[in-house]
C-alpha positions in Angstrom: 2.1 -1.9 -25.0 0.5 -0.3 -22.0 -1.0 -2.8 -19.5 -4.2 -1.4 -18.1 -5.1 -1.9 -14.4 -7.6 -4.5 -13.4 -10.9 -2.8 -12.3 -12.5 -4.7 -9.3 -15.5 -2.5 -8.8 -16.9 0.7 -10.3 -20.0 2.9 -10.0 -20.8 6.6 -10.3 -18.9 7.5 -7.1 -15.9 5.2 -6.8 -13.6 2.9 -8.7 -11.6 0.2 -7.1 -8.6 -1.1 -9.1 -5.3 -2.9 -8.8 -2.3 -0.7 -9.2 0.7 -2.5 -10.9 4.1 -2.0 -9.2 6.1 0.7 -11.0 3.0 2.9 -11.8 2.5 6.2 -10.1 -0.7 6.3 -8.0 -1.2 10.1 -8.6 -2.5 11.9 -11.7 0.8 12.3 -13.5 1.8 11.1 -17.0 1.5 7.3 -17.0 -0.2 7.3 -13.5 -3.2 5.4 -12.4 -5.9 8.0 -13.1 -4.8 8.3 -16.7 -4.7 4.5 -17.1 -8.2 4.2 -15.5 -9.5 6.8 -18.0 -8.0 4.7 -20.8 -9.6 1.5 -19.3 -13.0 3.3 -19.1 -12.6 4.5 -22.7 -13.3 8.0 -21.4 -10.3 10.5 -21.6 -12.3 13.1 -19.7 -13.5 10.9 -16.9 -13.3 12.5 -13.4 -10.8 10.3 -11.5 -9.6 11.7 -8.2 -6.8 10.4 -5.9 -7.7 10.1 -2.3 -4.8 8.0 -1.0 -1.6 6.8 -2.5 0.7 3.8 -2.8 4.5 4.1 -3.3 5.5 3.7 -6.9 7.2 0.3 -6.2 4.1 -1.1 -4.4 1.2 -2.8 -6.1 -2.3 -3.7 -5.1 -5.7 -2.3 -4.3 -6.6 1.4 -4.5 -9.9 3.3 -4.5 -10.4 6.5 -6.5 -13.3 8.9 -6.3 -15.3 9.8 -9.4 -16.6 13.2 -8.3 -15.8 16.0 -5.8 -18.3 14.9 -3.2 -17.1 11.3 -3.2 -13.5 12.5 -2.9 -14.3 14.8 0.1 -16.1 12.0 1.9 -13.3 9.4 1.4 -10.6 11.9 2.4 -12.6 12.8 5.5 -13.0 9.1 6.5 -9.2 8.5 5.9 -8.3 11.4 8.1 -10.7 10.1 10.8 -9.2 6.6 10.5 -12.4 5.1 9.2 -10.6 3.4 6.3 -9.1 0.0 6.7 -5.9 -0.7 4.7 -4.0 -4.0 5.1 -0.9 -5.1 3.3 1.2 -8.2 2.8 5.0 -7.9 3.1 8.0 -10.2 3.1 10.8 -9.1 5.4 14.5 -9.9 5.5 14.8 -11.5 8.9 12.0 -12.8 11.1 10.4 -10.5 13.7 11.2 -11.6 17.3 7.5 -11.4 18.2 4.8 -13.1 16.1 2.6 -10.0 16.3 3.0 -6.5 17.6 2.7 -2.7 17.0 5.2 -0.2 15.9 5.0 3.5 16.8 7.6 5.9 15.5 8.2 9.5 14.6 8.9 9.9 10.9 10.5 12.6 8.8 10.2 12.5 5.0 12.9 14.3 3.0 11.4 15.5 -0.2 14.8 16.2 -1.7 16.0 12.6 -1.1 12.5 11.0 -1.4 13.4 9.0 1.7 11.8 8.7 5.1 13.7 8.6 8.4 12.8 7.5 11.9 13.7 10.4 14.2 13.7 10.7 18.0 11.9 14.0 18.6 9.1 16.2 17.2 10.0 19.0 14.9 8.7 20.6 11.8 7.7 18.0 9.2 7.8 15.1 11.7 4.7 13.0 12.1 3.8 10.0 14.2 3.4 6.7 12.4 1.6 3.6 13.8 1.0 0.1 12.4 0.4 -3.4 13.7 1.7 -6.6 12.2 1.3 -10.3 12.4 3.7 -13.0 11.1 1.8 -15.4 8.9 4.7 -17.7 7.9 8.4 -17.8 7.8 10.9 -19.4 5.4 14.6 -19.5 6.5 15.5 -15.9 7.3 12.4 -14.3 5.7 8.9 -13.8 7.0 5.5 -13.2 5.4 3.8 -10.5 7.4 0.3 -9.0 7.5 0.4 -5.3 8.2 -2.5 -3.0 9.2 -1.9 0.7 9.0 -3.3 3.1 11.5 -1.6 6.1 9.8 -0.6 6.6 6.1 2.9 8.2 6.1 5.2 8.2 3.0 7.2 4.9 2.9 5.8 4.1 6.4 5.8 0.3 6.3 9.2 0.2 4.6 11.0 2.4 7.0 9.4 1.2 10.2 10.4 -2.4 9.4 13.9 -1.4 8.1 14.6 0.6 11.2 14.2 -2.6 13.2 16.7 -4.4 10.9 13.8 -6.1 9.0 13.9 -4.4 5.6 11.4 -5.5 3.1 12.8 -8.0 0.6 14.2 -6.3 -2.5 13.8 -2.8 -1.0 17.3 -1.5 -1.7 16.4 2.1 -0.7 16.0 1.0 2.9 18.9 -1.4 3.2 17.7 -4.7 1.8 20.2 -6.9 -0.1 19.9 -7.7 -3.8 16.9 -9.9 -4.5 15.2 -11.3 -7.6 12.2 -9.0 -6.9 11.2 -5.4 -6.3 10.0 -4.3 -2.9 7.9 -7.1 -1.5 4.9 -5.1 -0.4 1.3 -5.5 -1.6 -1.9 -3.7 -0.8 -4.2 -6.7 -0.5 -7.3 -5.4 1.5 -9.3 -2.2 1.5 -12.4 -1.5 3.6 -14.3 1.8 3.5 -17.7 3.4 3.7 -19.2 4.1 0.3 -19.3 7.9 0.0 -22.7 7.9 -1.7 -24.7 5.1 0.0 -22.9 4.8 3.3 -22.6 1.0 2.8 -19.6 -0.9 4.1 -17.4 -1.9 1.2 -14.6 -4.5 1.4 -12.2 -5.8 -1.2 -9.3 -8.2 -1.3 -6.8 -9.0 -4.0 -3.9 -11.5 -3.6 -0.5 -10.6 -5.1 0.5 -12.2 -8.4 1.9 -15.7 -8.3 5.5 -14.5 -8.6 8.5 -14.5 -6.3 8.4 -14.1 -3.4 4.6 -14.6 -3.2 4.9 -17.8 -5.1 7.1 -19.6 -2.5 5.2 -22.6 -1.2 5.2 -21.5 2.4 3.6 -18.2 1.4 1.4 -19.2 -1.6 -0.5 -21.8 0.4 -1.7 -18.9 2.7 -2.0 -16.1 0.1 -3.6 -18.0 -2.8 -5.7 -20.6 -0.9 
């Protein structure tokens, strides 16, 4: 049975919902737009992708419900007027409790994998994020991540390139773990494309490993 996404907010311009891990964020078969149409009981509903999450990542997303709203949201994203924050669990603990990463990234479409590279060339784009360690447990850390750019697999590869792969992320060098990639989109902030009002939403990850570990859950699910 198909599990429909939880809708957090909706009006005539936008719909904010929780993407389950394993679901495509784009409008392909089984993807979020189709599931949202099903949840709205409207197979012809206009649901437009304006940003994306990796298939393995769950959490908050916003979709536009008309062309004008989509254009406004995409413009604000390109102008970095869109706040996206994530929770991640890393294998290993960062040496500094907070900091910024800046890298040049190249995404191979054929491999569906992103690489940190050392020089600009065709297809290479700068990626920036900042992080803060919220808690640690043994050789793992719960990290809050704020994205300045939105590159494919950005958080995953930037941490992995520093020998801090995300827990369960085998594609980027993590060991076997009883979970999928430990990355969750927990906060979204954006300007409403119709009213201009500031919109802000948060959603904690499910009470499952590793988010359910006592050291993390007391912070995440307080």
